[in-house]
N, CA, C and O atoms as a GROMACS GRO file, in nm:
protein
  268
    1MET      N    1   1.245   1.893  -0.745
    1MET     CA    2   1.307   1.800  -0.664
    1MET      C    3   1.229   1.669  -0.671
    1MET      O    4   1.107   1.664  -0.655
    2ILE      N    5   1.308   1.560  -0.696
    2ILE     CA    6   1.243   1.434  -0.710
    2ILE      C    7   1.285   1.353  -0.566
    2ILE      O    8   1.402   1.346  -0.528
    3VAL      N    9   1.192   1.303  -0.506
    3VAL     CA   10   1.213   1.227  -0.390
    3VAL      C   11   1.188   1.074  -0.417
    3VAL      O   12   1.079   1.037  -0.462
    4THR      N   13   1.284   0.990  -0.392
    4THR     CA   14   1.264   0.846  -0.426
    4THR      C   15   1.254   0.773  -0.292
    4THR      O   16   1.342   0.788  -0.208
    5CYS      N   17   1.151   0.695  -0.271
    5CYS     CA   18   1.132   0.618  -0.151
    5CYS      C   19   1.117   0.470  -0.181
    5CYS      O   20   1.069   0.435  -0.289
    6ARG      N   21   1.157   0.379  -0.086
    6ARG     CA   22   1.135   0.237  -0.106
    6ARG      C   23   1.093   0.191   0.023
    6ARG      O   24   1.127   0.250   0.125
    7VAL      N   25   1.014   0.081   0.024
    7VAL     CA   26   0.954   0.018   0.158
    7VAL      C   27   1.072  -0.069   0.209
    7VAL      O   28   1.128  -0.154   0.139
    8ILE      N   29   1.104  -0.041   0.329
    8ILE     CA   30   1.200  -0.128   0.406
    8ILE      C   31   1.137  -0.228   0.475
    8ILE      O   32   1.186  -0.340   0.473
    9ARG      N   33   1.017  -0.201   0.546
    9ARG     CA   34   0.948  -0.306   0.626
    9ARG      C   35   0.802  -0.256   0.639
    9ARG      O   36   0.774  -0.136   0.641
   10GLN      N   37   0.711  -0.352   0.647
   10GLN     CA   38   0.571  -0.323   0.664
   10GLN      C   39   0.530  -0.405   0.795
   10GLN      O   40   0.553  -0.526   0.801
   11THR      N   41   0.473  -0.340   0.893
   11THR     CA   42   0.431  -0.408   1.019
   11THR      C   43   0.287  -0.370   1.040
   11THR      O   44   0.258  -0.255   1.071
   12GLY      N   45   0.196  -0.466   1.023
   12GLY     CA   46   0.062  -0.421   1.041
   12GLY      C   47   0.018  -0.321   0.938
   12GLY      O   48   0.035  -0.341   0.818
   13ASP      N   49  -0.040  -0.213   0.986
   13ASP     CA   50  -0.076  -0.099   0.876
   13ASP      C   51   0.028   0.010   0.875
   13ASP      O   52  -0.004   0.120   0.831
   14ILE      N   53   0.155  -0.013   0.921
   14ILE     CA   54   0.258   0.096   0.917
   14ILE      C   55   0.370   0.046   0.826
   14ILE      O   56   0.428  -0.061   0.845
   15MET      N   57   0.395   0.129   0.725
   15MET     CA   58   0.508   0.110   0.636
   15MET      C   59   0.622   0.201   0.670
   15MET      O   60   0.607   0.322   0.689
   16GLU      N   61   0.745   0.135   0.678
   16GLU     CA   62   0.863   0.208   0.708
   16GLU      C   63   0.936   0.227   0.581
   16GLU      O   64   0.972   0.130   0.514
   17LEU      N   65   0.960   0.355   0.544
   17LEU     CA   66   1.010   0.392   0.416
   17LEU      C   67   1.150   0.444   0.420
   17LEU      O   68   1.175   0.517   0.516
   18GLU      N   69   1.243   0.423   0.339
   18GLU     CA   70   1.364   0.492   0.340
   18GLU      C   71   1.368   0.586   0.198
   18GLU      O   72   1.362   0.536   0.086
   19CYS      N   73   1.379   0.720   0.224
   19CYS     CA   74   1.368   0.816   0.120
   19CYS      C   75   1.500   0.881   0.091
   19CYS      O   76   1.572   0.919   0.184
   20ASP      N   77   1.535   0.894  -0.040
   20ASP     CA   78   1.646   0.971  -0.088
   20ASP      C   79   1.600   1.109  -0.123
   20ASP      O   80   1.517   1.124  -0.213
   21ILE      N   81   1.650   1.213  -0.055
   21ILE     CA   82   1.605   1.351  -0.087
   21ILE      C   83   1.724   1.431  -0.129
   21ILE      O   84   1.825   1.440  -0.059
   22PRO      N   85   1.709   1.492  -0.251
   22PRO     CA   86   1.832   1.574  -0.285
   22PRO      C   87   1.858   1.687  -0.186
   22PRO      O   88   1.769   1.751  -0.130
   23ASP      N   89   1.986   1.705  -0.170
   23ASP     CA   90   2.042   1.808  -0.075
   23ASP      C   91   2.023   1.764   0.076
   23ASP      O   92   2.089   1.824   0.161
   24LEU      N   93   1.945   1.672   0.110
   24LEU     CA   94   1.922   1.630   0.241
   24LEU      C   95   1.980   1.495   0.272
   24LEU      O   96   2.012   1.469   0.388
   25GLY      N   97   1.994   1.410   0.178
   25GLY     CA   98   2.047   1.276   0.197
   25GLY      C   99   1.938   1.180   0.207
   25GLY      O  100   1.832   1.199   0.146
   26THR      N  101   1.957   1.072   0.284
   26THR     CA  102   1.862   0.959   0.313
   26THR      C  103   1.798   0.985   0.451
   26THR      O  104   1.861   1.022   0.551
   27THR      N  105   1.661   0.962   0.445
   27THR     CA  106   1.597   0.969   0.569
   27THR      C  107   1.499   0.855   0.588
   27THR      O  108   1.458   0.801   0.485
   28LYS      N  109   1.458   0.812   0.700
   28LYS     CA  110   1.366   0.710   0.724
   28LYS      C  111   1.230   0.771   0.773
   28LYS      O  112   1.228   0.858   0.860
   29ARG      N  113   1.119   0.722   0.715
   29ARG     CA  114   0.988   0.777   0.746
   29ARG      C  115   0.899   0.654   0.775
   29ARG      O  116   0.930   0.542   0.736
   30LYS      N  117   0.790   0.681   0.845
   30LYS     CA  118   0.686   0.590   0.867
   30LYS      C  119   0.544   0.641   0.819
   30LYS      O  120   0.504   0.754   0.850
   31ARG      N  121   0.474   0.561   0.745
   31ARG     CA  122   0.348   0.590   0.691
   31ARG      C  123   0.240   0.493   0.721
   31ARG      O  124   0.262   0.372   0.717
   32LYS      N  125   0.124   0.542   0.752
   32LYS     CA  126   0.016   0.448   0.773
   32LYS      C  127  -0.042   0.419   0.630
   32LYS      O  128  -0.041   0.507   0.544
   33LEU      N  129  -0.094   0.294   0.608
   33LEU     CA  130  -0.138   0.257   0.490
   33LEU      C  131  -0.281   0.336   0.466
   33LEU      O  132  -0.354   0.362   0.562
   34SER      N  133  -0.313   0.368   0.342
   34SER     CA  134  -0.444   0.435   0.315
   34SER      C  135  -0.552   0.328   0.327
   34SER      O  136  -0.526   0.208   0.328
   35ALA      N  137  -0.666   0.376   0.337
   35ALA     CA  138  -0.791   0.288   0.353
   35ALA      C  139  -0.809   0.197   0.247
   35ALA      O  140  -0.845   0.081   0.269
   36TYR      N  141  -0.783   0.247   0.117
   36TYR     CA  142  -0.770   0.157   0.000
   36TYR      C  143  -0.676   0.051   0.004
   36TYR      O  144  -0.710  -0.064  -0.028
   37ASN      N  145  -0.557   0.081   0.041
   37ASN     CA  146  -0.456  -0.023   0.046
   37ASN      C  147  -0.473  -0.130   0.165
   37ASN      O  148  -0.432  -0.245   0.156
   38GLU      N  149  -0.533  -0.081   0.273
   38GLU     CA  150  -0.574  -0.169   0.387
   38GLU      C  151  -0.679  -0.270   0.339
   38GLU      O  152  -0.668  -0.392   0.358
   39PHE      N  153  -0.786  -0.209   0.274
   39PHE     CA  154  -0.893  -0.283   0.215
   39PHE      C  155  -0.839  -0.384   0.117
   39PHE      O  156  -0.870  -0.502   0.128
   40MET      N  157  -0.758  -0.341   0.023
   40MET     CA  158  -0.709  -0.438  -0.083
   40MET      C  159  -0.622  -0.535  -0.030
   40MET      O  160  -0.631  -0.646  -0.082
   41ARG      N  161  -0.539  -0.520   0.060
   41ARG     CA  162  -0.456  -0.618   0.117
   41ARG      C  163  -0.543  -0.722   0.187
   41ARG      O  164  -0.527  -0.841   0.158
   42GLU      N  165  -0.634  -0.684   0.277
   42GLU     CA  166  -0.719  -0.777   0.338
   42GLU      C  167  -0.813  -0.856   0.239
   42GLU      O  168  -0.840  -0.974   0.261
   43CYS      N  169  -0.860  -0.790   0.132
   43CYS     CA  170  -0.956  -0.866   0.052
   43CYS      C  171  -0.874  -0.967  -0.046
   43CYS      O  172  -0.922  -1.074  -0.082
   44LEU      N  173  -0.756  -0.926  -0.083
   44LEU     CA  174  -0.664  -1.020  -0.170
   44LEU      C  175  -0.623  -1.143  -0.087
   44LEU      O  176  -0.600  -1.250  -0.143
   45ARG      N  177  -0.613  -1.126   0.053
   45ARG     CA  178  -0.572  -1.230   0.126
   45ARG      C  179  -0.688  -1.341   0.143
   45ARG      O  180  -0.664  -1.461   0.133
   46ARG      N  181  -0.810  -1.290   0.168
   46ARG     CA  182  -0.925  -1.382   0.190
   46ARG      C  183  -0.986  -1.437   0.069
   46ARG      O  184  -1.060  -1.534   0.083
   47ARG      N  185  -0.968  -1.391  -0.042
   47ARG     CA  186  -1.013  -1.448  -0.174
   47ARG      C  187  -0.918  -1.556  -0.233
   47ARG      O  188  -0.796  -1.550  -0.217
   48THR      N  189  -0.981  -1.654  -0.301
   48THR     CA  190  -0.898  -1.767  -0.361
   48THR      C  191  -0.895  -1.775  -0.505
   48THR      O  192  -0.837  -1.870  -0.558
   49GLU      N  193  -0.954  -1.679  -0.576
   49GLU     CA  194  -0.953  -1.678  -0.733
   49GLU      C  195  -0.807  -1.646  -0.775
   49GLU      O  196  -0.726  -1.598  -0.696
   50PRO      N  197  -0.781  -1.674  -0.896
   50PRO     CA  198  -0.652  -1.625  -0.964
   50PRO      C  199  -0.627  -1.481  -0.930
   50PRO      O  200  -0.722  -1.404  -0.917
   51ILE      N  201  -0.507  -1.443  -0.916
   51ILE     CA  202  -0.472  -1.304  -0.864
   51ILE      C  203  -0.530  -1.184  -0.959
   51ILE      O  204  -0.573  -1.081  -0.908
   52GLN      N  205  -0.527  -1.203  -1.087
   52GLN     CA  206  -0.582  -1.092  -1.172
   52GLN      C  207  -0.740  -1.075  -1.143
   52GLN      O  208  -0.791  -0.966  -1.120
   53GLU      N  209  -0.805  -1.187  -1.148
   53GLU     CA  210  -0.953  -1.188  -1.113
   53GLU      C  211  -0.982  -1.141  -0.973
   53GLU      O  212  -1.080  -1.071  -0.947
   54ARG      N  213  -0.890  -1.183  -0.879
   54ARG     CA  214  -0.912  -1.138  -0.749
   54ARG      C  215  -0.887  -1.000  -0.725
   54ARG      O  216  -0.950  -0.946  -0.634
   55PHE      N  217  -0.800  -0.930  -0.794
   55PHE     CA  218  -0.778  -0.776  -0.791
   55PHE      C  219  -0.894  -0.711  -0.846
   55PHE      O  220  -0.931  -0.608  -0.790
   56LYS      N  221  -0.964  -0.756  -0.956
   56LYS     CA  222  -1.071  -0.689  -1.002
   56LYS      C  223  -1.191  -0.695  -0.925
   56LYS      O  224  -1.264  -0.596  -0.916
   57ILE      N  225  -1.221  -0.814  -0.862
   57ILE     CA  226  -1.327  -0.829  -0.768
   57ILE      C  227  -1.309  -0.746  -0.642
   57ILE      O  228  -1.406  -0.689  -0.592
   58CYS      N  229  -1.190  -0.738  -0.592
   58CYS     CA  230  -1.172  -0.652  -0.482
   58CYS      C  231  -1.179  -0.505  -0.497
   58CYS      O  232  -1.224  -0.433  -0.408
   59ALA      N  233  -1.133  -0.460  -0.614
   59ALA     CA  234  -1.152  -0.322  -0.662
   59ALA      C  235  -1.292  -0.287  -0.671
   59ALA      O  236  -1.333  -0.183  -0.619
   60GLU      N  237  -1.372  -0.370  -0.737
   60GLU     CA  238  -1.526  -0.343  -0.752
   60GLU      C  239  -1.588  -0.339  -0.620
   60GLU      O  240  -1.671  -0.252  -0.594
   61GLU      N  241  -1.552  -0.435  -0.527
   61GLU     CA  242  -1.599  -0.434  -0.399
   61GLU      C  243  -1.570  -0.307  -0.314
   61GLU      O  244  -1.652  -0.255  -0.238
   62TYR      N  245  -1.457  -0.267  -0.334
   62TYR     CA  246  -1.416  -0.140  -0.272
   62TYR      C  247  -1.494  -0.018  -0.317
   62TYR      O  248  -1.529   0.067  -0.236
   63LYS      N  249  -1.521  -0.010  -0.447
   63LYS     CA  250  -1.605   0.090  -0.498
   63LYS      C  251  -1.734   0.092  -0.443
   63LYS      O  252  -1.786   0.197  -0.405
   64ARG      N  253  -1.796  -0.030  -0.436
   64ARG     CA  254  -1.935  -0.043  -0.396
   64ARG      C  255  -1.940  -0.012  -0.251
   64ARG      O  256  -2.039   0.051  -0.212
   65ASN      N  257  -1.848  -0.046  -0.163
   65ASN     CA  258  -1.851  -0.024  -0.019
   65ASN      C  259  -1.823   0.131   0.001
   65ASN      O  260  -1.870   0.190   0.098
   66LYS      N  261  -1.748   0.194  -0.088
   66LYS     CA  262  -1.719   0.335  -0.068
   66LYS      C  263  -1.844   0.420  -0.085
   66LYS      O  264  -1.859   0.521  -0.016
   67LYS      N  265  -1.939   0.380  -0.180
   67LYS     CA  266  -2.060   0.470  -0.204
   67LYS      C  267  -2.145   0.461  -0.090
   67LYS      O  268  -2.250   0.525  -0.086
   0.00000   0.00000   0.00000
């Protein structure tokens, strides 16, 4: 069974998803962002480097903080 979901709206740290589930139709679900996604979102917003460089820096920073 393949479930396909798309983000409808994101408010704070909650994502509202609309999922197509075979045999059940379309349902709406809410999910809290993972710690990684929350960290990356905040880090990418506060840095000013070009986006590719910013992403690499934030990923390395997350790995360092995780240990």
